[in-house]
C-alpha positions as CSV (number, residue, x, y, z in Angstrom):
1,M,6.1,-11.1,15.0
2,R,4.1,-7.8,15.0
3,F,1.1,-6.9,17.1
4,S,-0.7,-6.2,13.8
5,E,-0.5,-10.0,12.9
6,L,-1.8,-11.1,16.3
7,N,-5.2,-10.7,18.3
8,W,-5.2,-10.2,22.2
9,F,-5.4,-13.8,23.0
10,D,-2.1,-14.4,21.1
11,V,-0.3,-11.6,23.0
12,E,-1.7,-13.1,26.4
13,N,-0.4,-16.6,25.5
14,Y,3.0,-15.0,24.6
15,L,3.2,-13.4,28.0
16,E,2.8,-16.7,29.7
17,N,6.4,-17.6,28.5
18,D,8.0,-14.3,27.9
19,D,7.8,-10.7,29.1
20,R,10.2,-9.1,26.4
21,L,9.0,-6.6,23.7
22,M,10.6,-4.4,21.1
23,L,9.2,-0.9,20.8
24,I,10.1,1.5,17.9
25,L,10.4,5.3,18.3
26,G,10.5,6.8,14.9
27,A,9.9,10.1,13.0
28,C,8.3,11.5,10.1
29,E,10.8,14.0,8.7
30,Q,12.7,15.0,5.7
31,H,15.5,12.7,4.7
32,G,16.7,14.3,1.4
33,Y,16.0,11.8,-1.3
34,L,15.0,9.1,1.0
35,S,11.5,8.1,2.6
36,L,10.1,10.6,5.1
37,L,9.7,7.6,7.4
38,T,13.4,6.5,7.2
39,D,13.7,6.8,10.9
40,A,10.8,4.3,11.4
41,K,11.6,1.9,8.5
42,I,15.2,1.3,9.7
43,P,14.4,0.1,13.2
44,Q,11.2,-1.5,11.8
45,A,13.5,-3.7,9.6
46,L,15.8,-4.4,12.5
47,T,13.0,-5.5,14.8
48,D,11.3,-7.7,12.2
49,A,14.6,-9.4,11.6
50,A,15.4,-9.8,15.3
51,S,11.8,-11.3,15.9
52,Q,12.3,-13.8,13.3
53,R,15.5,-14.9,15.0
54,T,14.3,-14.7,18.7
55,G,10.5,-14.9,18.7
56,V,10.4,-11.6,20.7
57,L,7.2,-9.5,19.9
58,V,7.3,-6.1,18.1
59,A,4.8,-3.4,19.3
60,P,3.5,-0.8,16.7
61,A,5.9,1.9,15.9
62,L,5.5,5.5,17.0
63,N,6.1,7.2,13.7
64,F,6.2,10.6,14.8
65,G,9.1,12.2,16.7
66,A,10.3,15.7,17.7
67,S,11.6,17.4,14.5
68,P,10.9,21.2,14.8
69,Y,13.9,22.2,13.0
70,F,12.7,20.4,9.7
71,L,9.2,21.8,9.6
72,A,10.0,24.0,6.6
73,Y,10.4,20.8,4.6
74,P,6.9,19.5,3.5
75,G,5.8,16.1,4.8
76,T,7.7,16.6,8.2
77,I,5.3,16.1,11.1
78,S,6.7,17.0,14.6
79,L,5.5,16.5,18.1
80,R,6.4,18.9,20.8
81,I,8.9,17.3,23.1
82,A,6.6,17.3,26.0
83,T,4.1,15.5,23.9
84,L,6.5,12.9,22.7
85,M,7.7,12.2,26.3
86,D,4.1,11.8,27.5
87,V,3.2,9.5,24.7
88,A,6.3,7.3,25.1
89,E,5.6,7.0,28.8
90,D,1.9,6.2,28.3
91,M,2.9,3.4,25.9
92,V,5.4,2.0,28.3
93,R,3.0,2.0,31.2
94,S,0.4,0.5,29.1
95,L,2.6,-2.4,28.2
96,Y,3.8,-2.8,31.9
97,T,0.3,-3.1,33.1
98,Q,-0.3,-6.1,30.8
99,G,2.9,-7.9,32.0
100,F,5.7,-6.7,29.8
101,R,8.7,-6.3,32.0
102,R,11.8,-6.2,29.5
103,I,11.3,-3.5,26.8
104,L,13.9,-2.8,24.2
105,I,13.3,0.6,22.7
106,L,14.8,1.0,19.2
107,N,15.1,4.8,18.6
108,G,15.4,5.8,15.0
109,H,15.7,9.5,15.5
110,G,18.1,11.8,17.4
111,G,15.4,14.3,18.2
112,N,13.8,11.7,20.4
113,D,16.6,11.5,22.8
114,P,14.7,13.5,25.5
115,V,12.5,10.6,26.1
116,R,15.4,8.7,27.6
117,G,15.2,11.1,30.7
118,R,11.5,10.6,30.9
119,L,12.1,6.8,31.0
120,Y,14.6,7.0,33.7
121,E,11.9,8.4,35.8
122,V,9.4,5.7,34.9
123,A,11.9,3.0,35.7
124,S,12.5,4.5,39.1
125,H,8.7,4.3,39.7
126,L,8.6,0.8,38.3
127,P,11.7,-1.0,39.8
128,D,11.0,-4.5,38.3
129,L,10.7,-2.8,34.7
130,R,13.9,-3.2,32.6
131,I,14.4,-0.7,29.6
132,A,17.1,-1.0,27.0
133,W,17.6,1.8,24.7
134,Y,19.2,1.4,21.2
135,A,20.0,4.1,18.5
136,W,21.5,2.1,15.8
137,W,23.4,4.9,14.0
138,Q,25.2,5.6,17.2
139,S,26.5,2.0,17.6
140,H,30.1,1.2,17.9
141,S,29.4,-1.7,15.5
142,V,28.0,0.6,12.8
143,E,30.9,3.1,13.5
144,A,33.3,0.3,12.9
145,V,31.8,-0.5,9.5
146,A,32.0,3.3,8.4
147,I,35.5,3.4,9.4
148,Q,36.5,0.2,7.7
149,H,35.2,1.8,4.5
150,N,36.3,5.3,4.9
151,L,32.9,6.6,5.1
152,K,31.5,9.2,7.5
153,P,27.8,8.9,8.4
154,Y,25.5,11.9,8.1
155,H,21.8,12.4,8.4
156,A,20.1,11.4,5.2
157,G,23.3,10.2,3.7
158,W,24.6,6.8,2.7
159,V,24.2,5.2,6.1
160,E,20.5,5.5,6.0
161,A,20.1,4.7,2.2
162,F,19.0,1.0,2.6
163,H,17.0,-0.5,-0.2
164,F,13.9,-0.1,1.8
165,T,14.4,3.5,2.4
166,R,14.9,4.7,-1.1
167,V,12.0,6.1,-2.9
168,T,13.9,7.6,-5.9
169,E,17.2,7.6,-7.7
170,L,20.1,9.0,-5.4
171,P,22.6,11.5,-6.6
172,A,26.1,10.3,-7.3
173,G,29.1,11.5,-5.4
174,E,29.3,13.4,-2.1
175,K,28.0,16.5,-0.5
176,T,30.3,18.9,1.4
177,P,28.9,19.4,4.9
178,P,27.5,22.9,5.3
179,H,28.7,25.4,8.1
180,I,26.3,25.2,10.9
181,P,26.2,28.5,12.8
182,G,24.4,27.0,15.9
183,L,20.9,26.0,16.7
184,L,18.6,26.6,13.6
185,G,15.1,27.4,13.3
186,A,13.0,25.7,10.6
187,Q,13.4,28.3,7.8
188,E,17.2,28.8,8.4
189,A,17.7,25.0,8.6
190,R,16.2,24.6,5.1
191,I,18.5,27.3,3.7
192,V,21.5,25.7,5.3
193,Y,20.9,22.2,4.5
194,G,19.3,22.6,1.1
195,D,18.3,19.2,-0.2
196,G,18.2,17.9,3.4
197,V,21.3,15.8,3.3
198,F,23.8,16.9,6.0
199,G,26.9,15.7,3.9
200,G,29.0,13.0,2.8
201,A,28.3,10.1,0.2
202,Y,24.8,10.0,-1.0
203,Q,24.9,6.1,-1.3
204,A,27.1,3.2,-0.7
205,D,27.3,-0.4,-2.2
206,D,24.7,-2.7,-1.2
207,A,27.3,-5.0,0.4
208,I,28.4,-2.3,2.7
209,M,24.7,-1.5,3.6
210,N,24.3,-5.2,4.5
211,E,27.3,-5.0,6.6
212,V,25.7,-2.0,8.4
213,F,22.4,-3.8,8.8
214,E,24.0,-7.0,10.2
215,A,26.1,-5.2,12.6
216,S,23.0,-3.4,14.0
217,L,21.0,-6.6,14.1
218,G,23.7,-8.3,16.0
219,D,23.4,-5.5,18.6
220,V,19.7,-5.8,19.0
221,I,19.8,-9.7,19.4
222,Q,22.5,-9.3,22.1
223,L,20.3,-6.6,23.9
224,L,17.4,-8.7,23.8
225,K,19.3,-11.1,26.2
226,F,18.9,-8.4,29.0
227,E,22.0,-9.7,30.7
């Protein structure tokens, strides 16, 4: 259940019985042929499915992350890392004030990783707060699916090409990963990455994508136990 489907009375009633919450950190950035909001859509789908099975509430997604290297691709909106960390901390502190004590953060974007460091600081100041962090594409469960099907995951490639992230027809075949000379500025990144896909297969069978999703969902449900 999302906050957008509730009023404040509903949330207050929920807090009388449960202090868990799922919070999404996404991004608005180029994903090749996929939606610009892929990094928000995937964790949103996971939280919605997990909420249906567990009853844990889902806070509104933060749809903007740190993506400075993609700013030469139209549609990318990037926050400065300091801004992103401040916003994430403010969100967590707001929720803590209202009584949420166990927060699972589903991060959909690698550029948001610096937030973890800030949240360690927050957790040190709020010792009864428990935070779990989950980046689905880094999961061992997802890695196992990829290995089983001899597929290597890359940004904007098959592993993110769910039916709900596709906004156009995808190319067939695979892309050879380009040589990366080091840290890239936005203009150089566009030259190096071209269509924005980092490499590998552009798409995989729906059955494989369902395996990836269910593997990630299983991780989320397990993390919500806060054992």
